[in-house]
Every structure is written in C-alpha cells, then in structure tokens.
C-alpha positions as CSV (number, residue, x, y, z in Angstrom):
1,M,6.7,5.9,-35.2
2,A,4.1,4.2,-33.0
3,L,4.6,5.6,-29.6
4,V,4.4,9.6,-31.1
5,S,1.0,8.8,-32.7
6,A,-0.2,6.9,-29.3
7,D,1.0,10.7,-27.8
8,S,-0.9,12.5,-30.7
9,R,-4.2,10.0,-30.2
10,I,-3.8,10.8,-26.2
11,A,-3.2,14.5,-26.8
12,E,-6.4,14.7,-28.4
13,L,-8.9,12.6,-26.2
14,L,-7.5,14.7,-23.5
15,T,-8.6,18.2,-25.5
16,E,-12.4,15.8,-26.4
17,L,-12.5,14.9,-22.1
18,H,-12.1,18.3,-20.9
19,Q,-14.9,19.0,-23.3
20,L,-16.9,16.3,-22.1
21,I,-16.7,17.7,-18.5
22,K,-17.6,21.3,-19.3
23,Q,-20.6,20.2,-21.1
24,T,-21.4,18.1,-17.9
25,Q,-21.3,20.6,-15.7
26,E,-23.3,23.1,-18.1
27,E,-25.8,20.5,-18.2
28,R,-26.2,20.6,-14.4
29,S,-26.4,23.7,-14.0
30,R,-28.7,24.5,-16.7
31,S,-30.9,21.3,-15.4
32,E,-30.4,23.3,-11.3
33,H,-33.1,25.6,-12.3
34,N,-35.9,23.0,-12.8
35,L,-34.9,21.1,-9.3
36,V,-35.2,24.3,-7.2
37,N,-38.7,24.4,-8.9
38,I,-39.2,21.3,-8.0
39,Q,-38.4,21.7,-4.1
40,K,-40.5,25.1,-4.4
41,T,-43.4,23.4,-5.6
42,H,-43.2,20.8,-2.5
43,E,-42.3,23.6,-0.2
44,R,-46.0,25.4,-1.2
45,M,-48.0,22.3,-1.4
46,Q,-47.3,21.7,2.3
47,T,-48.0,25.1,2.8
48,E,-51.4,25.0,2.1
49,N,-51.4,21.3,3.2
50,K,-53.2,20.2,-0.4
51,I,-52.7,18.8,-3.7
52,S,-54.3,20.8,-6.1
53,P,-54.7,19.3,-9.9
54,Y,-52.4,22.4,-10.9
55,Y,-49.6,21.4,-8.7
56,R,-50.1,17.7,-9.9
57,T,-49.8,19.0,-13.2
58,K,-47.0,21.2,-12.5
59,L,-45.1,18.3,-11.1
60,R,-45.7,15.8,-13.6
61,G,-44.1,18.7,-15.9
62,L,-41.2,19.3,-13.7
63,Y,-40.4,15.5,-13.5
64,T,-40.5,15.1,-16.9
65,T,-38.1,18.0,-17.4
66,A,-35.8,16.5,-14.8
67,K,-35.7,13.0,-16.1
68,A,-34.6,14.5,-19.8
69,D,-32.0,16.3,-18.3
70,A,-30.8,13.3,-16.2
71,E,-30.4,11.2,-19.0
72,A,-28.7,14.1,-20.9
73,E,-26.0,14.2,-18.5
74,C,-25.9,10.4,-18.0
75,N,-25.4,10.3,-21.7
76,I,-22.5,13.2,-21.8
77,L,-20.6,10.9,-18.6
78,R,-21.0,8.1,-20.7
79,K,-18.8,9.6,-23.6
80,A,-16.5,10.8,-21.1
81,L,-16.6,7.3,-19.2
82,D,-15.8,6.0,-23.1
83,K,-12.6,8.3,-23.2
84,I,-11.1,7.5,-20.1
85,A,-11.1,3.9,-21.2
86,E,-9.7,5.1,-24.7
87,I,-7.2,6.3,-23.6
88,K,-6.0,3.8,-20.8
89,S,-5.8,1.5,-23.3
90,L,-3.4,3.9,-25.7
91,L,-0.9,3.9,-22.3
92,E,-1.1,0.5,-21.4
93,E,-0.6,-0.6,-26.0
94,R,2.6,2.8,-25.5
95,R,3.6,0.8,-22.1
96,I,4.1,-2.3,-24.2
97,A,5.3,-0.6,-27.1
98,A,8.0,1.1,-24.9
99,K,9.0,-2.4,-23.1
100,I,9.4,-4.3,-26.3
101,A,12.0,-1.7,-27.8
102,G,13.3,-1.5,-24.2
103,L,12.6,2.7,-23.5
104,Y,11.9,3.3,-20.0
105,N,10.9,6.5,-18.4
106,D,11.9,7.6,-15.2
107,S,8.4,6.5,-14.0
108,E,8.7,2.9,-15.3
109,P,12.5,1.6,-14.6
110,P,13.4,-1.8,-16.0
111,R,12.2,-4.9,-14.9
112,K,15.8,-5.4,-13.5
113,T,16.1,-2.7,-11.7
114,M,11.9,-2.9,-9.8
115,R,12.1,-3.4,-6.0
116,R,9.5,-5.6,-4.5
117,G,7.8,-1.8,-2.5
118,V,7.4,-0.2,-6.1
119,L,6.4,-3.7,-7.6
120,M,3.3,-4.2,-4.4
121,T,2.3,0.1,-4.7
122,L,1.5,-0.5,-8.6
123,L,-0.3,-3.7,-7.8
124,Q,-2.4,-1.4,-5.7
125,Q,-2.6,1.0,-7.8
126,S,-4.3,-1.5,-10.7
127,A,-6.6,-2.2,-8.0
128,M,-7.8,1.0,-7.1
129,T,-8.3,2.1,-10.7
130,L,-9.7,-1.1,-11.8
131,P,-13.2,1.1,-14.0
132,L,-16.9,0.3,-12.2
133,W,-19.2,-1.3,-14.2
134,I,-22.2,0.9,-15.3
135,G,-24.7,-0.6,-17.0
136,K,-27.9,1.0,-18.8
137,P,-31.3,0.1,-17.4
138,G,-31.5,-3.6,-18.4
139,D,-27.6,-4.5,-18.9
140,K,-26.1,-7.3,-17.2
141,P,-22.5,-7.4,-16.5
142,P,-20.4,-8.8,-19.0
143,P,-17.9,-11.3,-18.3
144,L,-14.8,-10.5,-16.4
145,C,-17.1,-8.0,-14.4
146,G,-16.6,-8.8,-10.5
147,A,-16.6,-12.8,-9.8
148,I,-18.0,-13.3,-13.7
149,P,-15.4,-15.6,-15.7
150,A,-14.0,-14.8,-18.8
151,S,-16.0,-16.5,-22.2
152,G,-14.4,-20.0,-23.0
153,D,-13.0,-18.2,-26.3
154,Y,-11.4,-15.5,-24.9
155,V,-8.3,-14.6,-26.1
156,A,-6.3,-12.4,-23.2
157,K,-4.4,-9.4,-25.0
158,P,-0.8,-8.8,-24.7
159,G,-0.2,-6.4,-21.2
160,D,-2.9,-7.8,-19.7
161,K,-2.6,-9.5,-16.0
162,V,-3.6,-13.1,-15.6
163,A,-3.0,-15.5,-13.1
164,A,-0.8,-18.7,-14.2
165,R,0.1,-21.9,-13.1
166,V,3.5,-22.7,-13.5
167,K,5.6,-25.1,-12.0
168,A,7.6,-23.8,-9.1
169,V,11.6,-24.6,-8.8
170,D,10.5,-27.3,-6.3
171,G,8.1,-28.6,-9.2
172,D,5.5,-27.7,-7.3
173,E,2.5,-25.9,-8.8
174,Q,1.3,-22.8,-8.2
175,W,-0.4,-19.6,-9.7
176,I,1.2,-16.6,-10.1
177,L,0.1,-13.5,-11.1
178,A,1.7,-12.8,-14.8
179,E,1.5,-10.5,-17.9
180,V,0.4,-11.4,-21.2
181,V,3.4,-11.4,-23.7
182,S,1.8,-12.7,-26.5
183,Y,-0.9,-16.0,-27.6
184,S,0.0,-18.2,-30.8
185,H,-3.4,-19.0,-32.1
186,A,-1.8,-22.2,-34.1
187,T,-0.8,-23.4,-30.3
188,N,-3.7,-22.4,-28.3
189,K,-0.9,-21.2,-26.1
190,Y,-0.1,-18.2,-24.0
191,E,3.6,-16.6,-23.5
192,V,4.1,-14.8,-20.1
193,D,6.2,-12.7,-18.2
194,D,5.8,-13.6,-14.4
195,I,5.6,-10.0,-12.7
196,D,7.6,-10.9,-9.6
197,E,11.3,-9.6,-10.7
198,E,12.5,-11.9,-8.4
199,G,11.1,-14.4,-11.0
200,K,12.2,-13.1,-13.7
201,E,11.0,-16.3,-15.8
202,R,8.4,-16.0,-18.7
203,H,6.4,-19.2,-19.0
204,T,4.8,-20.9,-22.1
205,L,1.2,-22.6,-21.1
206,S,-1.7,-23.3,-22.4
207,R,-5.2,-21.9,-22.5
208,R,-6.3,-24.1,-19.6
209,R,-3.6,-22.9,-17.4
210,I,-4.2,-19.3,-17.4
211,I,-7.3,-17.1,-15.6
212,P,-7.8,-13.6,-17.2
213,L,-8.1,-10.9,-13.9
214,P,-11.4,-9.1,-13.8
215,Q,-11.4,-6.0,-16.0
216,W,-14.3,-4.0,-13.9
217,K,-15.2,-3.9,-10.6
218,A,-19.4,-4.7,-9.7
219,N,-21.7,-2.6,-8.0
220,P,-23.0,-4.7,-5.3
221,E,-26.5,-2.7,-5.0
222,T,-27.0,-2.7,-8.9
223,D,-25.5,-6.4,-10.1
224,P,-25.1,-8.6,-6.7
225,E,-24.9,-11.7,-9.2
226,A,-21.5,-10.7,-9.9
227,L,-19.8,-11.3,-6.3
228,F,-18.7,-14.2,-5.2
229,Q,-21.0,-15.9,-2.4
230,K,-20.3,-16.5,1.1
231,E,-18.7,-19.1,1.9
232,Q,-17.6,-19.8,-1.6
233,L,-14.0,-21.3,-2.2
234,V,-11.8,-19.1,-4.8
235,L,-8.4,-18.0,-5.7
236,A,-6.9,-15.0,-3.8
237,L,-3.9,-13.2,-4.1
238,Y,-1.8,-13.6,-0.6
239,P,-1.2,-9.9,1.0
240,Q,2.3,-8.5,0.2
241,T,3.0,-11.7,-2.5
242,T,2.1,-12.4,-6.2
243,C,1.1,-15.4,-5.7
244,F,-2.9,-16.6,-5.6
245,Y,-3.9,-19.1,-3.0
246,R,-7.1,-21.3,-2.5
247,A,-9.5,-19.3,-0.1
248,L,-12.7,-18.7,1.1
249,I,-14.9,-15.7,0.5
250,H,-16.2,-14.4,4.6
251,T,-18.0,-11.3,3.6
252,P,-19.0,-10.0,-0.1
253,P,-19.2,-6.0,-1.0
254,Q,-22.2,-4.7,1.1
255,R,-21.4,-1.0,-1.4
256,V,-19.2,1.0,-3.3
257,R,-16.9,3.3,-1.6
258,R,-16.8,6.6,-2.9
259,L,-13.3,7.8,-4.0
260,P,-11.9,10.3,-1.5
261,R,-11.3,13.7,-1.8
262,V,-7.4,14.9,-3.1
263,Q,-6.6,16.2,0.1
264,E,-7.9,13.2,2.1
265,P,-5.1,10.6,2.7
266,G,-5.7,7.0,2.8
267,P,-5.8,4.0,0.2
268,A,-9.1,5.0,-2.5
269,D,-12.4,2.7,-3.4
270,L,-10.4,-0.6,-2.4
271,T,-14.0,-2.2,-1.5
272,G,-13.8,-5.9,-2.2
273,H,-14.3,-9.7,-1.1
274,R,-13.1,-10.2,2.5
275,V,-11.4,-13.4,2.3
276,I,-10.2,-16.2,4.7
277,F,-6.7,-17.8,4.0
278,P,-6.1,-21.3,5.8
279,L,-2.8,-21.5,7.1
280,P,-0.9,-25.1,7.7
281,S,-1.6,-25.3,11.9
282,P,-4.7,-26.5,13.3
283,S,-7.4,-23.1,13.3
284,S,-5.1,-21.0,12.0
285,S,-6.2,-18.8,9.1
286,L,-5.1,-15.3,8.0
287,T,-8.2,-12.6,6.9
288,A,-7.7,-9.8,4.8
289,S,-9.7,-7.8,2.6
290,L,-8.9,-7.9,-1.8
291,P,-10.5,-5.6,-4.1
292,F,-12.0,-7.4,-6.9
293,L,-9.2,-7.7,-9.5
294,F,-7.5,-10.0,-6.7
295,C,-10.4,-12.5,-6.4
296,L,-10.9,-15.2,-9.1
297,V,-13.2,-18.6,-9.7
298,R,-11.2,-21.3,-8.5
299,P,-11.3,-23.6,-11.9
300,G,-13.3,-26.6,-11.2
301,T,-15.1,-25.2,-8.2
302,P,-17.2,-22.4,-9.3
303,G,-19.3,-22.4,-5.5
304,G,-17.6,-24.6,-3.2
305,S,-17.7,-24.8,0.3
306,A,-15.8,-24.7,4.1
307,S,-15.5,-28.4,3.8
308,Q,-13.2,-28.3,0.5
309,S,-11.2,-25.9,1.5
310,S,-7.6,-27.1,2.4
311,S,-4.6,-26.1,4.3
312,L,-2.2,-23.9,2.1
313,Q,1.1,-21.5,2.8
314,P,2.3,-19.5,0.7
315,Q,5.6,-20.5,-0.9
316,R,6.4,-16.9,-1.2
317,D,6.8,-14.1,1.9
318,L,6.2,-16.6,4.0
319,T,6.2,-13.7,6.9
320,L,2.5,-12.5,7.2
321,P,1.8,-8.7,7.5
322,G,0.4,-7.0,9.8
323,P,-3.0,-5.4,9.3
324,S,-1.8,-2.3,8.0
325,S,1.1,-3.6,5.5
326,L,-2.0,-5.4,3.9
327,L,-2.5,-5.1,-0.5
328,C,-5.8,-3.9,0.0
C-alpha cells in the first residue's frame, strides 16, 4: 500500500515539476526582450560616445526590471529543485520499503546477486547525483555540505550512506561504507548493513562509530569554507573499494564542473578533492580525485597535516586500479 501511495505522489510531483520547467522557460522568454533593450541601449551609448541623463535613467529602469525578472526565475527554479529533492526522497523510501518487503525490480537485483562492477557503478551514480548546495544571498552552507560535518544531535535516516567503523575478520578495525537500517534512541546505537556484497554483514554500532556522508556538494566559488583544505587529513574512499582510509588533501576543487550534454560521453560533474593515499613502501603513494560524497572529516583530526599521516594499505581489493578505472 505504501509503495502505491509513493508511486502516486511521485507522479503528482513529476507533473508539478513539468509545469515549473515550463514556467521557467516562459519567464526566461518574457525577460529576453528587456535584455535585448539593455544591449541595444549600450550600443547606442557607444555610438554616440556619451552617457546622457536619458540613458542613465533608461538603463536604471531596464536593470531594475532585469533584476526582478532574474529573481522571479530564480524562485521558480528553487521550487523545481525542492520538487526534485522530494522525488528523490520518495524514491529512496520506496527502495527501502521494497527491500524490507523483499521486492526487487530488474534495475535493482537482490543484494546476494549484485556484482562488484554493478556496485561500483551505483556508487559512482550516487556521487554524480549528489545535489549542489545553492543558498540564498547571505546563507551559510548547512551541516553535511561538503566538508562540514553533521551536528552533534544528528541521526542518520534509514537508507542513508555512512562510514562505519567495524571489526574485520582478522580483528583489526576499519572504516567501511555502509547503509543505515535503523537507529535506536533507547540504546543510541545504529544497525547498518555493509554495502559490499562480499561482506553481507549487519553491524550494531554506537554513534561514535558512524560518520554520515555529505548530502550536498559545496560550490568552491561561493562557499570555500565548506571545502577541505590543502594538506588536511581526511577519511577517503579508496578507489574501487568500499573502505575508507586516511588520506591527505592534495588539491581542493577550484570550480563547479557543469554537467555535459546528453550526447557527450564520459562521467558528469565529478569535480571534488584530489587526495593522496600513503602506501606501505617508502615514498610510495596513490593520488586520486574523489567526489564530495567520499571525503570525510577524520575523527579527532579536524585539521591534520602531512606529518600526522601514517602509511596504510587497504585490506580489501589490494590490486591498485589504473587511472581509467578510478571511482571518479
């Protein structure tokens, strides 16, 4: 019943989103005439080589109208983004409900049949579709935007991806990528599933062993404070694995990369931090570019430096991938 209700609501939201997209285009077309007038006015001023009071007054009125038009279009786009966020939330709720009920569709096979290549593709898609935080003028990026950690009282929701500190088979502890199943307020503990099909394990862990993954990308041009800084120690997802290891920020992102056109091949909008993974052999390391989703604040070292970094080698998937097969 819940699945049917979610499907119905998603259909309604898609219809509303379609109308908002049409309104955006209508608003843009309506404001086009005013922008053309601004351009023509500047051309006349250049031809006459003077700025008369008439042109000053005219331009002031044209720019005031253009600003109002831009704000109106911006408001419509924000409403559309809210609809998209609600649709994504409902799709995630539907996925969790289907998982609990034991129902799977062709696009999401049961956990026991998922191959490693499929898992890596899904993780890459999650990174690609992480929304960009777009605040209003004066807004500060919220917790879980880029490098900003969750607030102290934050509780991850079922289905959320987290980094979880668990005991490995050999007794050592490691940070793995996991999915939240539930949270008990009575015990302050999470139940999480190892995202890796080879693990197939469920863990019960205290809150201090859980780090929620970012929910938004940060814009380097408008919110640089939400980025990790050069030479900062972090937890980063090792390429082609589902384990987080200590890494050093080599280069923070400089700009937001636009999504390519549909017909253009290649990954979309994977701009993120460039990190260095230290390896056991002397003077050996692996450098990789990781999207915002897979770079986390390392517990206990909010602003570490290179001198604090110790050599680590992944305990899963020891074969190092080539540059073309990196996760991002």
